[in-house]
C-alpha positions in Angstrom: 0.0 0.0 0.0 1.4 3.4 -1.0 2.4 5.8 1.8 0.0 8.8 1.8 1.6 11.9 3.3 0.0 13.6 6.3 -1.9 16.8 5.8 1.0 18.7 7.4 3.5 17.2 5.0 1.2 17.9 2.1 0.8 21.5 3.0 4.6 21.9 3.4 5.1 20.2 0.1 2.6 22.6 -1.6 4.3 25.7 -0.1 7.8 24.6 -1.0 7.0 23.3 -4.5 5.1 26.5 -5.3 8.2 28.6 -4.5 10.5 26.1 -6.3 8.3 26.2 -9.5 8.3 30.0 -9.3 12.1 30.2 -9.0 12.6 27.7 -11.8 10.1 29.3 -14.1 10.8 33.0 -13.5 13.9 33.3 -15.7 12.0 31.8 -18.6 9.0 34.0 -18.4 8.7 36.3 -21.4 7.9 39.3 -19.2 10.9 38.6 -16.9 13.2 40.9 -18.9 16.0 38.3 -18.7 19.1 39.8 -20.4 19.7 36.3 -21.9 16.9 36.3 -24.5 17.0 32.6 -25.2 17.3 30.7 -22.0 18.0 27.0 -22.2 15.9 24.5 -20.4 16.9 24.2 -16.8 16.2 21.7 -14.1 18.2 23.6 -11.5 18.3 27.1 -10.1 20.4 29.6 -12.1 21.8 33.1 -11.5 20.5 35.5 -14.1 20.3 39.2 -14.7 17.1 41.1 -15.0 16.6 44.5 -16.8 14.6 46.5 -14.4 13.6 50.1 -13.5 11.7 51.1 -16.6 12.5 53.9 -19.0 14.0 56.4 -16.5 15.8 54.1 -14.0 17.0 51.2 -16.3 19.5 49.0 -14.5 20.7 45.4 -14.3 19.4 43.5 -11.3 21.2 40.2 -10.3 18.8 37.4 -9.4 20.5 34.8 -7.3 19.9 31.0 -7.8 16.6 29.9 -6.2 15.2 33.4 -5.8 11.4 33.7 -6.4 9.1 36.4 -7.9 5.8 38.0 -7.0 4.0 34.7 -7.0 5.7 33.5 -3.8 5.9 37.0 -2.4 2.1 37.2 -2.6 1.6 33.8 -1.1 3.6 34.9 1.9 1.7 38.2 2.1 -1.6 36.3 2.3 -0.2 33.9 4.8 1.0 36.8 7.1 -2.4 38.4 6.8 -4.1 35.2 8.0 -1.6 34.8 10.8 -1.9 38.5 11.9 -5.7 38.3 12.1 -8.5 40.3 10.4 -6.8 38.9 7.2 -9.0 40.8 4.8 -8.2 44.4 5.9 -4.6 43.4 6.8 -4.0 42.1 3.3 -5.8 44.9 1.5 -4.5 47.9 3.4 -1.1 46.8 4.7 0.4 43.8 2.9 -0.6 44.6 -0.7 0.3 48.4 -0.5 3.7 47.6 1.2 4.4 44.9 -1.4 5.0 47.8 -3.9 8.2 48.5 -1.9 9.8 45.1 -2.6 7.8 43.6 -5.5 9.7 41.5 -8.1 8.0 40.8 -11.4 4.5 41.9 -10.4 1.8 42.2 -13.1 0.2 45.5 -14.0 -3.2 44.7 -12.5 -1.7 43.8 -9.2 0.4 47.0 -9.1 -2.5 49.2 -10.1 -4.7 47.7 -7.4 -1.8 48.1 -4.8 -1.5 51.7 -5.7 -5.2 52.3 -5.2 -5.2 50.4 -1.9 -2.2 52.4 -0.8 -4.5 55.5 -1.1 -7.2 53.6 0.9 -9.4 53.3 -2.2 -10.7 49.8 -3.2 -10.1 49.3 -6.9 -13.7 48.8 -7.8 -14.4 52.3 -6.6 -11.3 53.9 -8.2 -11.0 56.0 -11.3 -9.5 53.0 -13.0 -12.4 50.7 -12.1 -13.0 49.8 -15.8 -9.5 48.4 -16.0 -10.0 46.6 -12.8 -13.1 44.7 -14.1 -11.1 43.7 -17.2 -8.2 42.3 -15.0 -8.5 38.5 -15.6 -4.9 37.6 -14.9 -3.5 34.8 -12.7 -2.4 37.2 -10.0 -5.4 36.3 -7.9 -5.1 32.5 -8.3 -1.3 32.3 -7.6 -1.7 33.6 -4.0 -4.6 31.6 -2.5 -2.7 28.6 -1.1 -2.5 29.8 2.5 -6.3 29.9 2.6 -6.5 26.3 1.7 -4.0 25.3 4.4 -5.8 27.3 7.1 -9.5 26.9 6.2 -10.8 23.4 6.0 -14.5 24.1 5.4 -15.0 24.2 1.6 -17.7 26.8 1.7 -15.8 29.2 3.9 -12.7 28.5 1.7 -14.5 29.6 -1.4 -15.8 32.7 0.3 -12.3 33.6 1.5 -10.9 33.1 -2.0 -13.5 35.3 -3.7 -12.9 38.1 -1.1 -9.2 37.8 -1.5 -9.3 37.9 -5.3 -11.6 40.9 -5.5 -9.0 43.3 -4.0 -6.8 43.1 -7.2 -8.8 41.4 -10.0 -12.4 41.9 -11.1 -12.8 39.7 -14.2 -14.4 36.3 -14.0 -11.4 34.6 -15.6 -9.3 35.7 -12.6 -11.8 34.8 -9.9 -12.8 31.5 -11.4 -9.1 30.6 -11.8 -8.5 31.2 -8.2 -11.6 29.3 -7.1 -10.8 26.3 -9.2 -7.2 26.2 -8.0 -8.4 26.4 -4.3 -10.9 23.5 -4.9 -8.2 21.4 -6.5 -5.8 22.0 -3.7 -8.5 21.2 -1.1 -9.3 18.0 -2.9 -5.7 16.8 -2.9 -5.1 17.8 0.7 -8.0 15.7 1.9 -7.3 12.7 -0.5 -6.5 9.7 1.8 -6.0 7.1 -1.0 -3.8 6.9 -4.0 -4.8 9.3 -6.8 -5.9 7.4 -9.9 -4.7 8.6 -13.3 -7.1 11.3 -14.5 -9.0 11.3 -11.1 -8.2 15.0 -10.3 -9.8 16.3 -13.5 -12.9 14.3 -13.0 -13.1 15.5 -9.3 -12.9 19.1 -10.4 -15.6 18.6 -13.0 -17.9 16.8 -10.6 -17.2 19.4 -7.9 -17.8 22.4 -10.1 -20.8 23.5 -8.0 -18.3 24.4 -5.3 -16.1 26.6 -7.4 -18.3 28.0 -10.2 -20.7 30.0 -8.2 -20.5 33.8 -7.5 -22.5 34.2 -4.3 -23.8 37.8 -4.2 -23.9 37.7 -0.4 -20.1 37.5 -0.3 -19.5 40.5 -2.6 -19.0 44.0 -1.2 -21.9 46.4 -1.3 -22.6 47.7 -4.8 -19.8 45.6 -6.3 -22.0 43.8 -8.8 -23.7 47.0 -9.8 -20.4 48.6 -10.4 -19.2 45.6 -12.4 -22.3 45.9 -14.7 -21.7 49.7 -15.0 -18.0 49.9 -15.6 -16.9 46.5 -17.0 -18.4 47.1 -20.4 -20.0 43.7 -20.6 -22.8 41.7 -19.0 -20.9 40.5 -16.0 -23.0 37.5 -15.0 -23.2 36.3 -18.6 -19.5 36.5 -19.0 -19.1 34.6 -15.7 -21.4 31.9 -17.0 -19.6 31.8 -20.4 -16.2 31.4 -18.6 -17.6 28.5 -16.5 -18.8 26.8 -19.7 -15.4 27.3 -21.4 -13.5 26.0 -18.4 -15.8 22.9 -18.2 -15.3 22.2 -21.9 -11.6 22.4 -21.5 -11.6 20.2 -18.4 -13.6 17.6 -20.4 -11.0 17.9 -23.2 -8.2 17.3 -20.6 -10.0 14.2 -19.3 -10.5 12.8 -22.8 -6.8 13.5 -23.7 -5.6 11.7 -20.5 -7.4 8.6 -21.7 -4.5 8.2 -24.1 -2.2 7.7 -21.1 1.4 8.7 -21.3 1.1 9.0 -25.1 -0.8 12.2 -24.8 1.1 15.1 -26.4 1.7 18.0 -24.0 2.1 20.6 -26.6 -1.1 19.8 -28.4 -3.1 19.8 -25.1 -1.6 23.0 -23.7 -2.1 24.8 -27.0 -5.8 23.9 -26.8 -5.8 25.3 -23.3 -4.4 28.7 -24.7 -1.2 28.2 -22.7 0.8 29.7 -25.6 -1.7 32.4 -26.7 -1.7 36.1 -25.9 -4.1 35.3 -23.1 -1.6 32.9 -21.5 -1.5 35.0 -18.3 -5.2 34.5 -17.6 -6.3 32.9 -14.3 -8.4 30.2 -16.0 -5.5 29.3 -18.4 -3.1 29.0 -15.5 -5.2 26.6 -13.5 -6.2 24.5 -16.5 -2.6 24.1 -17.7 -1.5 23.3 -14.1 -4.3 20.7 -13.7 -3.3 19.0 -16.9 0.4 18.8 -16.0 -0.4 17.7 -12.4 -2.6 14.9 -13.7 -0.1 13.6 -16.2 2.9 13.8 -14.0 1.3 12.9 -10.6 3.8 10.0 -10.2 6.8 12.2 -11.1 6.3 15.7 -9.5 9.9 16.6 -10.2 9.4 16.2 -13.9 6.1 17.9 -13.9 7.5 21.0 -12.4 10.5 21.0 -14.8 8.2 20.8 -17.8 6.0 23.6 -16.5 9.0 25.9 -15.8 10.4 25.5 -19.3 7.3 25.8 -21.4 8.1 28.1 -24.4 5.9 31.3 -24.8 4.1 30.5 -21.5 3.7 32.3 -18.2 6.2 29.9 -16.8 6.7 31.2 -13.2 3.0 31.1 -12.3 2.2 27.9 -14.2 5.2 26.2 -12.6 4.3 27.6 -9.2 0.7 26.4 -9.4 1.7 23.0 -10.8 4.2 22.8 -7.9 1.5 23.7 -5.4 -0.8 20.9 -6.7 2.0 18.3 -7.0 3.4 19.2 -3.6 -0.1 19.0 -2.0 -0.4 15.5 -3.5 3.1 14.2 -2.8 4.4 16.0 0.3 8.1 16.8 0.7 10.1 13.5 0.4 10.5 13.8 -3.4 12.1 17.2 -3.4 15.7 17.0 -4.7 18.3 18.3 -2.3 19.4 21.0 -4.7 15.9 22.4 -4.8 15.9 22.8 -1.1 18.2 25.8 -1.7 15.1 27.8 -2.8 14.9 31.3 -1.3 13.4 31.3 2.2 13.1 27.5 2.6 12.9 27.6 6.4 10.5 30.6 6.3 8.1 28.6 4.0 8.1 25.6 6.3 7.7 27.8 9.5 4.8 29.7 8.0 3.0 26.5 7.0 3.4 25.2 10.5 1.9 28.4 11.9 -1.1 28.2 9.5 -1.7 24.6 10.7 -1.4 25.5 14.4 -4.3 25.6 16.7 -3.0 28.9 18.2 -1.3 30.9 15.4 -0.4 33.8 17.6 1.6 31.6 20.0 3.2 29.6 17.2 4.3 32.8 15.6 5.8 34.1 18.9 7.9 31.0 19.4 9.6 31.6 16.0 9.8 35.4 16.0 10.9 35.9 19.6 13.9 33.6 19.0 14.8 35.5 15.8 14.5 38.9 17.5 16.7 37.9 20.4 19.5 37.0 18.0 19.9 40.6 16.7 19.4 44.1 17.9 19.0 46.0 14.6 15.3 45.4 14.0 13.2 48.2 12.7 9.4 48.6 12.4 7.6 48.3 9.0 3.9 48.1 8.1 4.2 44.3 8.0 6.3 43.8 11.1 9.9 44.1 12.2 12.7 43.7 9.7 16.4 44.3 9.5 18.9 45.1 6.7 21.2 42.3 5.7 23.2 43.9 2.9 23.2 47.0 0.7 24.3 47.2 -2.9 24.7 50.2 -5.2 24.1 49.5 -8.8 24.8 52.0 -11.7 21.7 53.4 -13.4 22.6 54.9 -16.8 25.0 57.8 -16.8 23.3 59.9 -14.2 22.1 57.8 -11.3 22.4 54.8 -9.0 20.1 52.3 -7.5 20.6 51.4 -3.9 19.3 47.9 -3.2 18.7 46.8 0.4 18.3 43.1 1.2 16.1 42.8 4.3 15.0 40.0 6.5 11.7 39.7 8.4 11.3 38.1 11.8 9.7 35.0 10.1 12.8 34.7 7.9 11.5 36.0 4.6 14.1 38.0 2.5 13.0 41.1 0.6 14.7 43.5 -1.7 13.8 47.2 -1.6 15.2 49.8 -4.0 16.0 53.5 -3.8 16.9 55.6 -6.8 19.4 58.4 -6.6 20.2 60.9 -9.4 23.7 62.3 -9.5 24.1 66.1 -9.4 26.5 68.7 -8.0 24.2 69.1 -5.0 23.4 65.5 -4.1 25.2 63.3 -1.6 26.2 60.9 -4.3 28.5 63.5 -5.7 29.9 64.9 -2.5 30.1 61.8 -0.3 31.7 58.4 -0.6 29.7 55.4 -1.6 30.1 54.1 2.0 28.5 57.3 3.4 25.6 57.0 1.1 25.0 53.4 2.0 25.2 54.3 5.7 22.6 56.9 5.1 20.2 54.4 3.5 20.7 51.9 6.3 20.0 54.5 9.0 16.8 55.7 7.4 13.7 54.2 9.1 11.6 51.9 6.9 8.4 53.3 8.5 7.8 57.0 8.2 4.5 58.4 9.2 1.4 56.6 10.5 -2.1 57.6 9.4 -5.6 56.5 10.3 -8.2 56.5 7.5 -11.6 55.0 6.7 -13.6 54.6 3.6 -17.4 55.2 3.6 -18.0 51.5 3.6 -15.7 50.9 6.6 -17.4 53.7 8.5 -20.7 52.0 8.0 -19.2 48.7 9.1 -18.0 50.3 12.4 -21.3 52.0 13.0 -23.1 48.7 12.6 -20.7 46.9 14.9 -22.3 46.4 18.4 -18.9 46.8 20.1 -18.8 50.5 19.0 -22.3 51.2 20.3 -21.0 51.1 23.9 -18.0 53.4 23.5 -17.7 57.2 23.3 -16.2 59.1 20.3 -13.6 60.6 22.7 -12.4 57.1 23.8 -12.2 56.0 20.1 -9.9 59.0 19.5 -7.8 58.2 22.5 -7.3 54.6 21.2 -6.4 55.9 17.7 -3.9 58.3 19.1 -2.1 55.5 21.1 -2.1 53.2 18.0 -0.7 56.0 15.8 2.2 56.4 18.3 3.1 52.8 18.1 1.6 51.5 21.3 1.0 47.8 20.8 0.3 46.8 24.4 -3.3 46.1 23.7 -4.1 44.4 27.0 -2.9 47.4 29.0 -4.7 49.9 26.7 -7.9 48.0 27.0 -7.6 47.8 30.7 -6.7 51.4 31.1 -9.6 52.7 28.9 -12.0 50.0 30.1 -12.8 48.8 26.5 -12.9 45.5 24.8 -9.5 44.4 23.4 -11.3 43.4 20.1 -12.0 47.1 19.5 -8.2 47.8 19.4 -7.7 44.9 17.1 -10.3 46.3 14.7 -9.0 49.9 14.7 -5.4 48.9 14.2 -6.3 47.7 10.7 -7.0 51.2 9.6 -3.5 52.4 10.5 -1.2 52.8 7.5 2.2 54.4 6.8 3.1 56.9 4.2 
C-alpha cells in the first residue's frame, strides 16, 4: 500500500513546491526581462540578470539562484495576513500596498490595485475601475494557497478566495481561476488514498458547484452593480460563459488523458491557450496546471521542470501552481536536495506550521521571539519588524544609482527594496563616498508616518458593529492616538480605557504608513 503523506506534509510540500516552481520558471517568463533572450531548459536554479527600472531608471538586477518572484511574495503576504488576524483588511490595506516597496516581477493589474489600496481606495471604486473589471490575470489564483491550508471548510474557503481575489482582480477569468485552484488543492489535501490517473480532473468537473458560483452575499456592497456599470459587458453572462469554457476544456483534458502517457503535452496545452496572448489569464493557469499535475502525478519533479520550461508561456505562475498541486499530492520527500536551496526554505516551512497550528499567535511568537533575540538592529515596518542584511549600489545609466537593500523579516523572509538616486552637484552621491551613502540608507527608518483613514464602507461597518455602540467618540480618538504612536500593548490599553481588546484589534487595521 502506498504511503500517503500527512496533511501537514502535504501543506509543506505545496508551499515549498510553489516557490520552487516559481524560482525555476521566472527566468524563462517572457515578461521577466532576462538579459539572456533565449534561456535553455533548466532543471536547476540559475543566476540571471534582469533588466529593471523602466525607462528612466533602467539598470541590471542580479537574481540569485533559487530566488522567487511576485507569485511567492504574494503567497507569503496572504499567509502573514491570515496569521496576523483580520486577514482581509490586513491584506488589502497593509500587505498589498507595502508589497510595492519590494515587488519582483509583479503584473500590471496587481500593481494598479496596490497603488489604489495604498491610497485607501478599493479598486472597484477607483477612477480606473473599468481596467480593474477587465483584469483577468493569474495574480489572484497564484496567491490563495494559504487559505487552503488554514480553512478546512470548503464553503468558507470559497468565500475567502473570492474576497481575496476581489482586491486586485475583477474579471471572471481571474476569480474562477482562483476558485478552481483552491478547490483542486482542497481535494488533494483531503485525499486519503492513491490518486488514480485522471481522477483529479474528474473530481474538479464533478465538484464544479463548489467553485463555479458567484455568491452575491459575499460581494462588497454595490460591487456587482459597479461591475455591470464599468466593465463594459454583461458580468453574470461572462461569468457563465467562462464557467462553460472551463468545463469544456476540463472535459478535453479528461479525454486527452485517456491516451495515457502517449498524450502530447504541446497539443493539449495549445488547446488550453497556454501559448496564446491570453496565457496569463487565471483560467489558463489553473487548466494548464491541472493537466500537468494529472499527467505527472507520479513524477512531480518532472512535472515542475516541464511547467517551468514551457516556451511562450507564463512559466513562473504555471510552474508555481503546478508545484502547489503536486506538492499537495506528494508531500516533501520527493524534493531534490538542490531544490531545497530555494529562497526562504525555512520561512516557507515555518509559516506553513503556523497556519496549521491551533494557536497561530503563540506559534508565531515561538519563532519570532527567538529570531528577534539574535539581533538588535530590527526596525518597524507596516508588515512587522525587519532588518537590513546587505546594501548594494548598482549603476543606473549615466546619471544615477540604484541602492538595493536586502532585508529579513522576523519570520525569515528576505525582501529587496530599492531607492533611486540621481547624480548632481548638489546630491550626496557627488559629495560623499559610496560608503557614506550606503550608511545613510541603512539609517533611514523603513516606517515613516502613521495615518488613520476610513472609507465610507468601513465607517458603516464600524457604525453597525455592536462593540462600538458602547464606546464614546472621545475614547475612540484616544485609542487611535495611542495606536498612531506605536503603542501595541493592547491588554494594557484595553484595561486602562476600560474597553474590549477586540476594539483595538479592529481599529489597528486602519493604520497605515506613508
